[in-house]
PDB file of N, CA, C and O in Angstrom:
ATOM      1  N   MET A   1     -34.446 -32.206   7.416  1.00  0.00           N
ATOM      2  CA  MET A   1     -34.746 -30.877   8.218  1.00  0.00           C
ATOM      3  C   MET A   1     -33.502 -29.840   7.732  1.00  0.00           C
ATOM      4  O   MET A   1     -32.397 -30.245   7.371  1.00  0.00           O
ATOM      5  N   PRO A   2     -33.823 -28.713   7.781  1.00  0.00           N
ATOM      6  CA  PRO A   2     -32.691 -27.777   7.564  1.00  0.00           C
ATOM      7  C   PRO A   2     -32.055 -27.682   9.058  1.00  0.00           C
ATOM      8  O   PRO A   2     -32.530 -28.018  10.143  1.00  0.00           O
ATOM      9  N   SER A   3     -30.755 -27.075   8.700  1.00  0.00           N
ATOM     10  CA  SER A   3     -29.817 -26.869   9.850  1.00  0.00           C
ATOM     11  C   SER A   3     -29.457 -25.479   9.635  1.00  0.00           C
ATOM     12  O   SER A   3     -29.540 -24.960   8.522  1.00  0.00           O
ATOM     13  N   LEU A   4     -28.998 -24.768  10.829  1.00  0.00           N
ATOM     14  CA  LEU A   4     -28.206 -23.330  10.755  1.00  0.00           C
ATOM     15  C   LEU A   4     -27.243 -23.420  11.582  1.00  0.00           C
ATOM     16  O   LEU A   4     -27.314 -24.189  12.540  1.00  0.00           O
ATOM     17  N   ASN A   5     -26.090 -22.585  11.333  1.00  0.00           N
ATOM     18  CA  ASN A   5     -25.051 -22.498  12.287  1.00  0.00           C
ATOM     19  C   ASN A   5     -24.864 -20.970  12.569  1.00  0.00           C
ATOM     20  O   ASN A   5     -25.070 -20.024  11.809  1.00  0.00           O
ATOM     21  N   ILE A   6     -24.471 -20.978  13.707  1.00  0.00           N
ATOM     22  CA  ILE A   6     -24.300 -19.426  14.162  1.00  0.00           C
ATOM     23  C   ILE A   6     -23.161 -19.237  14.578  1.00  0.00           C
ATOM     24  O   ILE A   6     -22.785 -19.941  15.515  1.00  0.00           O
ATOM     25  N   ARG A   7     -22.364 -18.353  14.084  1.00  0.00           N
ATOM     26  CA  ARG A   7     -20.837 -17.960  14.453  1.00  0.00           C
ATOM     27  C   ARG A   7     -20.532 -16.843  15.036  1.00  0.00           C
ATOM     28  O   ARG A   7     -21.508 -16.113  15.205  1.00  0.00           O
ATOM     29  N   ASN A   8     -19.406 -16.383  15.457  1.00  0.00           N
ATOM     30  CA  ASN A   8     -19.022 -15.405  16.252  1.00  0.00           C
ATOM     31  C   ASN A   8     -19.852 -14.647  17.132  1.00  0.00           C
ATOM     32  O   ASN A   8     -19.963 -13.421  17.131  1.00  0.00           O
ATOM     33  N   ILE A   9     -20.557 -15.639  18.051  1.00  0.00           N
ATOM     34  CA  ILE A   9     -21.266 -14.919  19.162  1.00  0.00           C
ATOM     35  C   ILE A   9     -20.407 -14.523  20.289  1.00  0.00           C
ATOM     36  O   ILE A   9     -19.320 -15.099  20.253  1.00  0.00           O
ATOM     37  N   THR A  10     -20.544 -13.807  21.169  1.00  0.00           N
ATOM     38  CA  THR A  10     -19.903 -13.422  22.284  1.00  0.00           C
ATOM     39  C   THR A  10     -19.839 -14.279  23.271  1.00  0.00           C
ATOM     40  O   THR A  10     -20.879 -14.919  23.432  1.00  0.00           O
ATOM     41  N   ASP A  11     -18.944 -14.523  24.018  1.00  0.00           N
ATOM     42  CA  ASP A  11     -18.834 -15.370  25.505  1.00  0.00           C
ATOM     43  C   ASP A  11     -19.866 -15.047  26.317  1.00  0.00           C
ATOM     44  O   ASP A  11     -20.413 -15.971  26.919  1.00  0.00           O
ATOM     45  N   GLU A  12     -20.279 -13.864  26.476  1.00  0.00           N
ATOM     46  CA  GLU A  12     -21.510 -13.690  27.276  1.00  0.00           C
ATOM     47  C   GLU A  12     -22.505 -14.038  26.781  1.00  0.00           C
ATOM     48  O   GLU A  12     -23.243 -14.666  27.539  1.00  0.00           O
ATOM     49  N   THR A  13     -22.998 -13.827  25.368  1.00  0.00           N
ATOM     50  CA  THR A  13     -24.049 -14.648  24.814  1.00  0.00           C
ATOM     51  C   THR A  13     -24.101 -16.053  25.123  1.00  0.00           C
ATOM     52  O   THR A  13     -25.044 -16.656  25.636  1.00  0.00           O
ATOM     53  N   HIS A  14     -23.000 -16.504  24.761  1.00  0.00           N
ATOM     54  CA  HIS A  14     -23.183 -18.056  24.837  1.00  0.00           C
ATOM     55  C   HIS A  14     -23.173 -18.604  26.182  1.00  0.00           C
ATOM     56  O   HIS A  14     -23.714 -19.703  26.307  1.00  0.00           O
ATOM     57  N   GLN A  15     -22.621 -18.015  27.307  1.00  0.00           N
ATOM     58  CA  GLN A  15     -22.803 -18.334  28.601  1.00  0.00           C
ATOM     59  C   GLN A  15     -24.594 -18.070  28.948  1.00  0.00           C
ATOM     60  O   GLN A  15     -25.348 -18.893  29.467  1.00  0.00           O
ATOM     61  N   ALA A  16     -24.887 -16.895  28.553  1.00  0.00           N
ATOM     62  CA  ALA A  16     -26.051 -16.610  29.021  1.00  0.00           C
ATOM     63  C   ALA A  16     -27.197 -17.814  28.199  1.00  0.00           C
ATOM     64  O   ALA A  16     -28.098 -18.313  28.873  1.00  0.00           O
ATOM     65  N   LEU A  17     -27.060 -18.113  26.987  1.00  0.00           N
ATOM     66  CA  LEU A  17     -27.671 -18.934  26.495  1.00  0.00           C
ATOM     67  C   LEU A  17     -27.640 -20.559  27.028  1.00  0.00           C
ATOM     68  O   LEU A  17     -28.634 -21.283  27.094  1.00  0.00           O
ATOM     69  N   ARG A  18     -26.431 -20.892  27.343  1.00  0.00           N
ATOM     70  CA  ARG A  18     -25.999 -22.061  28.211  1.00  0.00           C
ATOM     71  C   ARG A  18     -27.050 -22.270  29.805  1.00  0.00           C
ATOM     72  O   ARG A  18     -27.621 -23.254  30.274  1.00  0.00           O
ATOM     73  N   MET A  19     -26.936 -20.896  30.250  1.00  0.00           N
ATOM     74  CA  MET A  19     -27.515 -21.013  31.658  1.00  0.00           C
ATOM     75  C   MET A  19     -29.133 -20.976  31.419  1.00  0.00           C
ATOM     76  O   MET A  19     -29.892 -21.475  32.249  1.00  0.00           O
ATOM     77  N   GLN A  20     -29.513 -20.472  30.458  1.00  0.00           N
ATOM     78  CA  GLN A  20     -31.051 -20.162  30.300  1.00  0.00           C
ATOM     79  C   GLN A  20     -31.596 -21.695  29.637  1.00  0.00           C
ATOM     80  O   GLN A  20     -32.662 -22.210  29.976  1.00  0.00           O
ATOM     81  N   ALA A  21     -30.826 -22.181  28.826  1.00  0.00           N
ATOM     82  CA  ALA A  21     -31.168 -23.630  28.544  1.00  0.00           C
ATOM     83  C   ALA A  21     -31.209 -24.538  29.717  1.00  0.00           C
ATOM     84  O   ALA A  21     -32.049 -25.428  29.856  1.00  0.00           O
ATOM     85  N   ALA A  22     -30.114 -24.225  30.675  1.00  0.00           N
ATOM     86  CA  ALA A  22     -30.173 -25.342  32.046  1.00  0.00           C
ATOM     87  C   ALA A  22     -31.423 -25.024  32.624  1.00  0.00           C
ATOM     88  O   ALA A  22     -32.083 -25.930  33.133  1.00  0.00           O
ATOM     89  N   ARG A  23     -31.872 -23.759  32.613  1.00  0.00           N
ATOM     90  CA  ARG A  23     -32.785 -23.407  33.742  1.00  0.00           C
ATOM     91  C   ARG A  23     -34.182 -23.861  33.145  1.00  0.00           C
ATOM     92  O   ARG A  23     -35.181 -24.005  33.850  1.00  0.00           O
ATOM     93  N   HIS A  24     -34.162 -24.010  32.175  1.00  0.00           N
ATOM     94  CA  HIS A  24     -35.531 -24.650  31.153  1.00  0.00           C
ATOM     95  C   HIS A  24     -35.485 -26.075  30.957  1.00  0.00           C
ATOM     96  O   HIS A  24     -36.492 -26.621  30.506  1.00  0.00           O
ATOM     97  N   GLY A  25     -34.231 -26.914  31.293  1.00  0.00           N
ATOM     98  CA  GLY A  25     -33.883 -28.054  31.058  1.00  0.00           C
ATOM     99  C   GLY A  25     -33.927 -28.532  29.830  1.00  0.00           C
ATOM    100  O   GLY A  25     -34.634 -29.472  29.467  1.00  0.00           O
ATOM    101  N   ARG A  26     -33.122 -27.855  29.104  1.00  0.00           N
ATOM    102  CA  ARG A  26     -32.906 -28.180  27.423  1.00  0.00           C
ATOM    103  C   ARG A  26     -31.707 -28.187  27.366  1.00  0.00           C
ATOM    104  O   ARG A  26     -30.948 -27.909  28.294  1.00  0.00           O
ATOM    105  N   SER A  27     -31.374 -28.544  26.135  1.00  0.00           N
ATOM    106  CA  SER A  27     -29.954 -28.484  25.711  1.00  0.00           C
ATOM    107  C   SER A  27     -29.982 -27.063  24.810  1.00  0.00           C
ATOM    108  O   SER A  27     -30.957 -26.586  24.231  1.00  0.00           O
ATOM    109  N   MET A  28     -28.510 -26.496  24.876  1.00  0.00           N
ATOM    110  CA  MET A  28     -28.660 -25.162  24.023  1.00  0.00           C
ATOM    111  C   MET A  28     -29.265 -25.189  22.609  1.00  0.00           C
ATOM    112  O   MET A  28     -29.982 -24.271  22.210  1.00  0.00           O
ATOM    113  N   GLU A  29     -28.940 -26.325  21.819  1.00  0.00           N
ATOM    114  CA  GLU A  29     -29.510 -26.210  20.560  1.00  0.00           C
ATOM    115  C   GLU A  29     -31.365 -26.331  20.825  1.00  0.00           C
ATOM    116  O   GLU A  29     -32.126 -25.752  20.051  1.00  0.00           O
ATOM    117  N   ALA A  30     -31.744 -26.930  21.687  1.00  0.00           N
ATOM    118  CA  ALA A  30     -33.182 -26.896  22.024  1.00  0.00           C
ATOM    119  C   ALA A  30     -33.731 -25.496  22.356  1.00  0.00           C
ATOM    120  O   ALA A  30     -34.845 -24.991  22.213  1.00  0.00           O
ATOM    121  N   GLU A  31     -32.741 -25.114  22.773  1.00  0.00           N
ATOM    122  CA  GLU A  31     -33.342 -23.559  23.624  1.00  0.00           C
ATOM    123  C   GLU A  31     -33.152 -22.800  22.632  1.00  0.00           C
ATOM    124  O   GLU A  31     -34.125 -22.054  22.520  1.00  0.00           O
ATOM    125  N   VAL A  32     -32.177 -22.561  21.640  1.00  0.00           N
ATOM    126  CA  VAL A  32     -32.209 -21.651  20.616  1.00  0.00           C
ATOM    127  C   VAL A  32     -33.314 -21.881  19.735  1.00  0.00           C
ATOM    128  O   VAL A  32     -33.817 -20.885  19.214  1.00  0.00           O
ATOM    129  N   ARG A  33     -33.884 -23.248  19.416  1.00  0.00           N
ATOM    130  CA  ARG A  33     -35.032 -23.462  18.723  1.00  0.00           C
ATOM    131  C   ARG A  33     -36.125 -22.942  19.150  1.00  0.00           C
ATOM    132  O   ARG A  33     -37.012 -22.460  18.446  1.00  0.00           O
ATOM    133  N   ALA A  34     -36.099 -23.043  20.702  1.00  0.00           N
ATOM    134  CA  ALA A  34     -37.253 -22.315  21.226  1.00  0.00           C
ATOM    135  C   ALA A  34     -37.365 -20.887  21.088  1.00  0.00           C
ATOM    136  O   ALA A  34     -38.437 -20.362  20.790  1.00  0.00           O
ATOM    137  N   ILE A  35     -36.418 -20.301  21.270  1.00  0.00           N
ATOM    138  CA  ILE A  35     -36.222 -18.909  21.229  1.00  0.00           C
ATOM    139  C   ILE A  35     -36.652 -18.288  19.835  1.00  0.00           C
ATOM    140  O   ILE A  35     -37.375 -17.295  19.755  1.00  0.00           O
ATOM    141  N   LEU A  36     -36.153 -18.950  18.778  1.00  0.00           N
ATOM    142  CA  LEU A  36     -36.448 -18.651  17.330  1.00  0.00           C
ATOM    143  C   LEU A  36     -37.950 -18.865  16.999  1.00  0.00           C
ATOM    144  O   LEU A  36     -38.594 -17.944  16.496  1.00  0.00           O
ATOM    145  N   GLU A  37     -38.461 -19.950  17.246  1.00  0.00           N
ATOM    146  CA  GLU A  37     -39.856 -20.117  17.141  1.00  0.00           C
ATOM    147  C   GLU A  37     -40.710 -19.193  17.896  1.00  0.00           C
ATOM    148  O   GLU A  37     -41.708 -18.784  17.303  1.00  0.00           O
ATOM    149  N   HIS A  38     -40.519 -18.821  18.999  1.00  0.00           N
ATOM    150  CA  HIS A  38     -41.262 -18.078  19.957  1.00  0.00           C
ATOM    151  C   HIS A  38     -41.352 -16.571  19.060  1.00  0.00           C
ATOM    152  O   HIS A  38     -42.377 -15.942  18.801  1.00  0.00           O
ATOM    153  N   ALA A  39     -39.773 -16.189  18.645  1.00  0.00           N
ATOM    154  CA  ALA A  39     -39.790 -14.826  18.066  1.00  0.00           C
ATOM    155  C   ALA A  39     -40.604 -14.547  16.810  1.00  0.00           C
ATOM    156  O   ALA A  39     -41.137 -13.509  16.417  1.00  0.00           O
ATOM    157  N   LEU A  40     -40.539 -15.902  16.239  1.00  0.00           N
ATOM    158  CA  LEU A  40     -41.038 -15.823  14.779  1.00  0.00           C
ATOM    159  C   LEU A  40     -42.712 -16.278  14.629  1.00  0.00           C
ATOM    160  O   LEU A  40     -43.409 -16.098  13.631  1.00  0.00           O
ATOM    161  N   ALA A  41     -43.038 -16.779  15.643  1.00  0.00           N
ATOM    162  CA  ALA A  41     -44.536 -17.232  15.616  1.00  0.00           C
ATOM    163  C   ALA A  41     -45.555 -16.271  15.184  1.00  0.00           C
ATOM    164  O   ALA A  41     -45.589 -15.250  15.870  1.00  0.00           O
ATOM    165  N   PRO A  42     -46.312 -16.335  14.311  1.00  0.00           N
ATOM    166  CA  PRO A  42     -47.311 -15.278  14.129  1.00  0.00           C
ATOM    167  C   PRO A  42     -48.163 -15.061  15.418  1.00  0.00           C
ATOM    168  O   PRO A  42     -48.534 -16.035  16.074  1.00  0.00           O
ATOM    169  N   THR A  43     -48.490 -13.708  15.801  1.00  0.00           N
ATOM    170  CA  THR A  43     -49.459 -13.398  16.652  1.00  0.00           C
ATOM    171  C   THR A  43     -50.714 -13.765  16.349  1.00  0.00           C
ATOM    172  O   THR A  43     -51.150 -13.525  15.223  1.00  0.00           O
ATOM    173  N   GLN A  44     -51.629 -14.519  17.475  1.00  0.00           N
ATOM    174  CA  GLN A  44     -53.038 -14.911  17.394  1.00  0.00           C
ATOM    175  C   GLN A  44     -54.019 -13.460  17.696  1.00  0.00           C
ATOM    176  O   GLN A  44     -55.171 -13.305  17.291  1.00  0.00           O
ATOM    177  N   GLN A  45     -53.296 -12.573  18.434  1.00  0.00           N
ATOM    178  CA  GLN A  45     -54.245 -11.424  18.755  1.00  0.00           C
ATOM    179  C   GLN A  45     -54.287 -10.462  17.906  1.00  0.00           C
ATOM    180  O   GLN A  45     -53.271 -10.125  17.299  1.00  0.00           O
ATOM    181  N   LEU A  46     -55.447  -9.876  17.727  1.00  0.00           N
ATOM    182  CA  LEU A  46     -55.675  -8.776  16.815  1.00  0.00           C
ATOM    183  C   LEU A  46     -55.419  -7.727  17.475  1.00  0.00           C
ATOM    184  O   LEU A  46     -55.626  -7.728  18.689  1.00  0.00           O
ATOM    185  N   GLY A  47     -54.902  -6.575  16.816  1.00  0.00           N
ATOM    186  CA  GLY A  47     -55.010  -5.173  17.705  1.00  0.00           C
ATOM    187  C   GLY A  47     -56.465  -4.579  17.998  1.00  0.00           C
ATOM    188  O   GLY A  47     -57.462  -5.292  17.879  1.00  0.00           O
ATOM    189  N   LEU A  48     -56.547  -3.108  18.424  1.00  0.00           N
ATOM    190  CA  LEU A  48     -57.775  -2.643  18.414  1.00  0.00           C
ATOM    191  C   LEU A  48     -58.333  -2.204  17.004  1.00  0.00           C
ATOM    192  O   LEU A  48     -59.507  -2.353  16.663  1.00  0.00           O
ATOM    193  N   GLY A  49     -57.567  -1.773  16.407  1.00  0.00           N
ATOM    194  CA  GLY A  49     -58.054  -1.229  14.677  1.00  0.00           C
ATOM    195  C   GLY A  49     -58.391  -2.247  14.231  1.00  0.00           C
ATOM    196  O   GLY A  49     -59.553  -2.117  13.847  1.00  0.00           O
ATOM    197  N   ALA A  50     -57.932  -3.490  14.005  1.00  0.00           N
ATOM    198  CA  ALA A  50     -58.257  -4.717  13.071  1.00  0.00           C
ATOM    199  C   ALA A  50     -59.659  -5.204  13.838  1.00  0.00           C
ATOM    200  O   ALA A  50     -60.678  -5.501  13.214  1.00  0.00           O
ATOM    201  N   THR A  51     -59.543  -5.237  15.317  1.00  0.00           N
ATOM    202  CA  THR A  51     -60.855  -5.934  15.802  1.00  0.00           C
ATOM    203  C   THR A  51     -62.126  -4.911  15.228  1.00  0.00           C
ATOM    204  O   THR A  51     -63.145  -5.296  14.653  1.00  0.00           O
ATOM    205  N   LEU A  52     -61.788  -3.633  15.528  1.00  0.00           N
ATOM    206  CA  LEU A  52     -63.044  -2.703  15.221  1.00  0.00           C
ATOM    207  C   LEU A  52     -63.433  -2.878  13.680  1.00  0.00           C
ATOM    208  O   LEU A  52     -64.591  -3.067  13.308  1.00  0.00           O
ATOM    209  N   ALA A  53     -62.346  -2.794  12.843  1.00  0.00           N
ATOM    210  CA  ALA A  53     -62.741  -3.266  11.576  1.00  0.00           C
ATOM    211  C   ALA A  53     -63.383  -4.377  11.325  1.00  0.00           C
ATOM    212  O   ALA A  53     -64.330  -4.318  10.541  1.00  0.00           O
ATOM    213  N   ALA A  54     -63.057  -5.508  11.865  1.00  0.00           N
ATOM    214  CA  ALA A  54     -63.954  -6.696  11.763  1.00  0.00           C
ATOM    215  C   ALA A  54     -65.244  -6.754  12.219  1.00  0.00           C
ATOM    216  O   ALA A  54     -66.099  -7.418  11.635  1.00  0.00           O
ATOM    217  N   ILE A  55     -65.530  -5.922  13.519  1.00  0.00           N
ATOM    218  CA  ILE A  55     -67.012  -5.534  14.121  1.00  0.00           C
ATOM    219  C   ILE A  55     -67.771  -4.757  12.634  1.00  0.00           C
ATOM    220  O   ILE A  55     -68.825  -5.085  12.090  1.00  0.00           O
ATOM    221  N   GLY A  56     -67.009  -3.872  12.327  1.00  0.00           N
ATOM    222  CA  GLY A  56     -68.007  -3.169  11.349  1.00  0.00           C
ATOM    223  C   GLY A  56     -68.128  -3.869   9.979  1.00  0.00           C
ATOM    224  O   GLY A  56     -69.146  -3.615   9.336  1.00  0.00           O
ATOM    225  N   ARG A  57     -67.229  -4.712   9.451  1.00  0.00           N
ATOM    226  CA  ARG A  57     -67.563  -5.677   8.637  1.00  0.00           C
ATOM    227  C   ARG A  57     -68.594  -6.526   8.819  1.00  0.00           C
ATOM    228  O   ARG A  57     -69.389  -6.753   7.907  1.00  0.00           O
ATOM    229  N   ASP A  58     -68.708  -7.185  10.231  1.00  0.00           N
ATOM    230  CA  ASP A  58     -69.902  -8.344  10.349  1.00  0.00           C
ATOM    231  C   ASP A  58     -71.224  -7.347  10.403  1.00  0.00           C
ATOM    232  O   ASP A  58     -72.355  -7.712  10.084  1.00  0.00           O
ATOM    233  N   LEU A  59     -70.937  -6.259  10.782  1.00  0.00           N
ATOM    234  CA  LEU A  59     -72.251  -5.356  10.935  1.00  0.00           C
ATOM    235  C   LEU A  59     -73.012  -4.907   9.609  1.00  0.00           C
ATOM    236  O   LEU A  59     -74.185  -4.542   9.537  1.00  0.00           O
ATOM    237  N   GLY A  60     -71.966  -5.027   8.445  1.00  0.00           N
ATOM    238  CA  GLY A  60     -72.376  -4.465   7.181  1.00  0.00           C
ATOM    239  C   GLY A  60     -71.753  -3.353   6.751  1.00  0.00           C
ATOM    240  O   GLY A  60     -71.881  -3.049   5.565  1.00  0.00           O
ATOM    241  N   GLY A  61     -70.965  -2.540   7.625  1.00  0.00           N
ATOM    242  CA  GLY A  61     -70.407  -1.684   7.529  1.00  0.00           C
ATOM    243  C   GLY A  61     -71.468  -0.200   7.212  1.00  0.00           C
ATOM    244  O   GLY A  61     -72.649  -0.435   6.956  1.00  0.00           O
ATOM    245  N   ILE A  62     -71.047   1.123   7.239  1.00  0.00           N
ATOM    246  CA  ILE A  62     -71.839   2.268   7.345  1.00  0.00           C
ATOM    247  C   ILE A  62     -71.084   3.141   6.515  1.00  0.00           C
ATOM    248  O   ILE A  62     -69.871   2.938   6.452  1.00  0.00           O
ATOM    249  N   GLU A  63     -71.558   4.027   5.899  1.00  0.00           N
ATOM    250  CA  GLU A  63     -70.844   5.227   5.160  1.00  0.00           C
ATOM    251  C   GLU A  63     -71.196   6.339   6.104  1.00  0.00           C
ATOM    252  O   GLU A  63     -72.270   6.439   6.697  1.00  0.00           O
ATOM    253  N   LEU A  64     -70.138   7.196   6.184  1.00  0.00           N
ATOM    254  CA  LEU A  64     -70.591   8.585   7.095  1.00  0.00           C
ATOM    255  C   LEU A  64     -70.156   9.509   5.874  1.00  0.00           C
ATOM    256  O   LEU A  64     -69.346   9.307   4.970  1.00  0.00           O
ATOM    257  N   ASP A  65     -71.057  10.700   6.192  1.00  0.00           N
ATOM    258  CA  ASP A  65     -70.838  11.655   5.582  1.00  0.00           C
ATOM    259  C   ASP A  65     -70.384  12.597   6.115  1.00  0.00           C
ATOM    260  O   ASP A  65     -71.164  13.315   6.741  1.00  0.00           O
ATOM    261  N   ILE A  66     -68.957  12.942   6.064  1.00  0.00           N
ATOM    262  CA  ILE A  66     -68.107  13.793   6.662  1.00  0.00           C
ATOM    263  C   ILE A  66     -67.591  14.623   6.048  1.00  0.00           C
ATOM    264  O   ILE A  66     -66.840  14.205   5.166  1.00  0.00           O
ATOM    265  N   THR A  67     -67.697  15.844   6.164  1.00  0.00           N
ATOM    266  CA  THR A  67     -67.176  16.957   5.482  1.00  0.00           C
ATOM    267  C   THR A  67     -65.929  17.709   6.429  1.00  0.00           C
ATOM    268  O   THR A  67     -66.085  18.205   7.544  1.00  0.00           O
ATOM    269  N   ARG A  68     -64.753  17.642   5.698  1.00  0.00           N
ATOM    270  CA  ARG A  68     -63.492  18.139   6.438  1.00  0.00           C
ATOM    271  C   ARG A  68     -63.621  19.538   6.777  1.00  0.00           C
ATOM    272  O   ARG A  68     -63.778  20.264   5.796  1.00  0.00           O
ATOM    273  N   ASP A  69     -63.597  20.093   7.867  1.00  0.00           N
ATOM    274  CA  ASP A  69     -63.503  21.377   7.899  1.00  0.00           C
ATOM    275  C   ASP A  69     -62.017  21.951   7.823  1.00  0.00           C
ATOM    276  O   ASP A  69     -61.105  21.698   8.610  1.00  0.00           O
ATOM    277  N   ARG A  70     -61.977  22.712   6.794  1.00  0.00           N
ATOM    278  CA  ARG A  70     -60.577  23.307   6.252  1.00  0.00           C
ATOM    279  C   ARG A  70     -60.382  24.398   6.917  1.00  0.00           C
ATOM    280  O   ARG A  70     -59.362  24.898   6.443  1.00  0.00           O
ATOM    281  N   THR A  71     -60.883  25.211   7.954  1.00  0.00           N
ATOM    282  CA  THR A  71     -60.515  26.212   8.580  1.00  0.00           C
ATOM    283  C   THR A  71     -59.260  26.098   9.390  1.00  0.00           C
ATOM    284  O   THR A  71     -59.101  25.226  10.244  1.00  0.00           O
ATOM    285  N   PRO A  72     -58.192  27.204   9.025  1.00  0.00           N
ATOM    286  CA  PRO A  72     -57.213  26.743   9.878  1.00  0.00           C
ATOM    287  C   PRO A  72     -57.271  26.997  11.468  1.00  0.00           C
ATOM    288  O   PRO A  72     -57.787  27.997  11.968  1.00  0.00           O
ATOM    289  N   PRO A  73     -56.794  26.168  12.041  1.00  0.00           N
ATOM    290  CA  PRO A  73     -56.622  26.181  13.500  1.00  0.00           C
ATOM    291  C   PRO A  73     -56.321  27.595  14.151  1.00  0.00           C
ATOM    292  O   PRO A  73     -55.438  28.199  13.542  1.00  0.00           O
ATOM    293  N   GLU A  74     -56.745  28.137  15.035  1.00  0.00           N
ATOM    294  CA  GLU A  74     -56.498  29.163  16.068  1.00  0.00           C
ATOM    295  C   GLU A  74     -55.292  28.647  16.848  1.00  0.00           C
ATOM    296  O   GLU A  74     -55.310  27.514  17.329  1.00  0.00           O
ATOM    297  N   PRO A  75     -54.136  29.547  16.994  1.00  0.00           N
ATOM    298  CA  PRO A  75     -53.032  29.282  18.057  1.00  0.00           C
ATOM    299  C   PRO A  75     -53.622  29.210  19.333  1.00  0.00           C
ATOM    300  O   PRO A  75     -54.702  29.756  19.558  1.00  0.00           O
ATOM    301  N   ALA A  76     -52.898  28.479  20.322  1.00  0.00           N
ATOM    302  CA  ALA A  76     -53.366  28.481  21.451  1.00  0.00           C
ATOM    303  C   ALA A  76     -53.047  29.555  22.264  1.00  0.00           C
ATOM    304  O   ALA A  76     -51.942  30.029  21.998  1.00  0.00           O
ATOM    305  N   PRO A  77     -53.723  30.170  23.285  1.00  0.00           N
ATOM    306  CA  PRO A  77     -53.081  31.788  24.132  1.00  0.00           C
ATOM    307  C   PRO A  77     -52.351  30.971  25.059  1.00  0.00           C
ATOM    308  O   PRO A  77     -52.761  29.893  25.488  1.00  0.00           O
ATOM    309  N   PHE A  78     -51.192  31.544  25.374  1.00  0.00           N
ATOM    310  CA  PHE A  78     -50.143  30.916  26.238  1.00  0.00           C
ATOM    311  C   PHE A  78     -49.909  32.335  27.200  1.00  0.00           C
ATOM    312  O   PHE A  78     -48.790  32.776  27.461  1.00  0.00           O
ATOM    313  N   GLU A  79     -51.096  32.904  27.631  1.00  0.00           N
ATOM    314  CA  GLU A  79     -51.060  34.337  28.430  1.00  0.00           C
ATOM    315  C   GLU A  79     -51.273  34.056  29.828  1.00  0.00           C
ATOM    316  O   GLU A  79     -51.291  34.975  30.646  1.00  0.00           O
TER     317      GLU A  79
END
């Protein structure tokens, strides 16, 4: 199994890691592994856009006949 050495961390970071590991009942090494695994785990939750796109694909999709309005916008009156 691969290993990783981390050098030059601040004393404050080292102490915070030690305290967090103790709160979780783990060694510092196990705590670092848990932090890395959590940070790098792929998310299972889809965002709104991906969810809507999936629904559209499941329904067979639709083609919209949309013509872009190229009229320049009128500035808002601030009077």
